[in-house]
N, C-alpha and C positions, 0 to 999 in steps of 0.2 A: 561266114560266121566264125568268128574264131571261139573255141573254148577255153576257159579260165579254170585251174584247179584251186578251190578255195577248201580247204581240208579235204574231206572226202565228198564234196558236192562239186558237179561239175555245172556252171553257170554260163549262160549267155550274157555277151558284151553289152546287149541291149538291156538286160533285165538289170544288171548292176549300175549302169546309166540311168534308167529309171528311177532307181533306189537312191541313187546320189542326187538325183535333180529333186525329189520328193524332199529329201532331207534339208536342201537348202532352200526349197520352197517354204518348208515349215518355219525357217528360221525368219525369212523375209514377210512372210504374210500373218505374221502374228500381230492381233489387234491389240492396243493399249488400251484398256477402260481406265479412263481417267475420272476420278471422282467430280461429280458436279459439284459448283458452289452452292453453298446455302442460299436459298431466296433471302432477300431483302428483308420481307418482314419478320422471316424467322432470327435474322441477325439482330435486328431491333430489340425482339423480345428476349433473347439470350444477355444482350448487353443490357436492357432494362433489370434483369434478375441478377447480373452480377452487380450493377450499380446498387439496386435494393439491399444486397446481403452486405455489401460493404458498409452501406449507409447504417444499416442496424448493428453492424459489428462495431463502428464507430460511437453510436448513441450508447451501447452497453458499455463501451472503453470508457467514455465519458462519465457514466454515471458511478460506475467502480473509482475513477478518480476523486470524484465528487464526495461520495461516502469515505475514501479512505482521507480526504481532508477535515472532514467533518469529526470522524473518529480521533485523527490527530490532535486538533483543537479540545475535544472533550478530556483526553488525556493531560494536556496543557492545563486547562481549566482546573481538573482535579488535582493537579500538583500544586498548584498556587493555592487553591483550597485548602490541603494541608498544610503548608507553609504558614498561611494566616492563620490557621487553628493554633499552629505550634506557637506564633508569635503572640497570640491572644492568651494563650494559657501562660507563658512566659510575664506579660504584661500585667496579668491579673495577679500574679505570685507578687511581683514588684509592688504592684498598687497596695496588696495586703502586707507587705513588709513596711512600706512608707506609711502607712496608717495605723502601725502598731503605736498605741499612746505611750508606751514606755519610750520608745525612741522619740517621739514628738517631744516629750517633756526633756529628754536629755539634748536633745537640738535646741529647744529653746533657752535653756541653761546656758549651753556653749555660746550662744547668739546674745545672752546678757539680759535675756527676759527672767523675771521674777516669776516665782509660783504664786497661784492663785489662794487667794484667802479661803482658806476651808470653814464650812459652815457647819453647823450639827447634824444637818439631813444629808450631809455627804457620806455615802456608802462606801467608796472605796478610800483607802488610806494610802497616803503617800509617804515613804520612808527614804531618808538621806543615808546614802552609805558613807563609809570612811574616807572615800577619794573623791566625793563630790557624784557619786552615783545615786541616783534616783529609783526607786522602786514602787510599784503601785500593787496593792494588796488589796 
């Protein structure tokens, strides 16, 4: 037996060989623990859960889309209502100006109509101006 010097220790060759063998055996004899696949029923449960979650999320998104469309229609309808109210106010002003009796008499004279005969019970007085204007007092 030959002795070898490693640092300050004298070792036996067999002892060194045994240590080298155990090191190599440790590398070779390692067991690899692989994860077992999930059982089929558990896979189905997970898949159903994911599907249900996606379905609920889709329904919520659909409802929010519907609410957004209704709100957009409400805003458009309110805008139309305001436009129609403005048009109605303008038309009422135009009707009031067109129904003015003085304007009706002037238009009638311009079209060649004659003034009505006044009776003693008439409370309004029609006055003709210098240039063919007529005023009601």
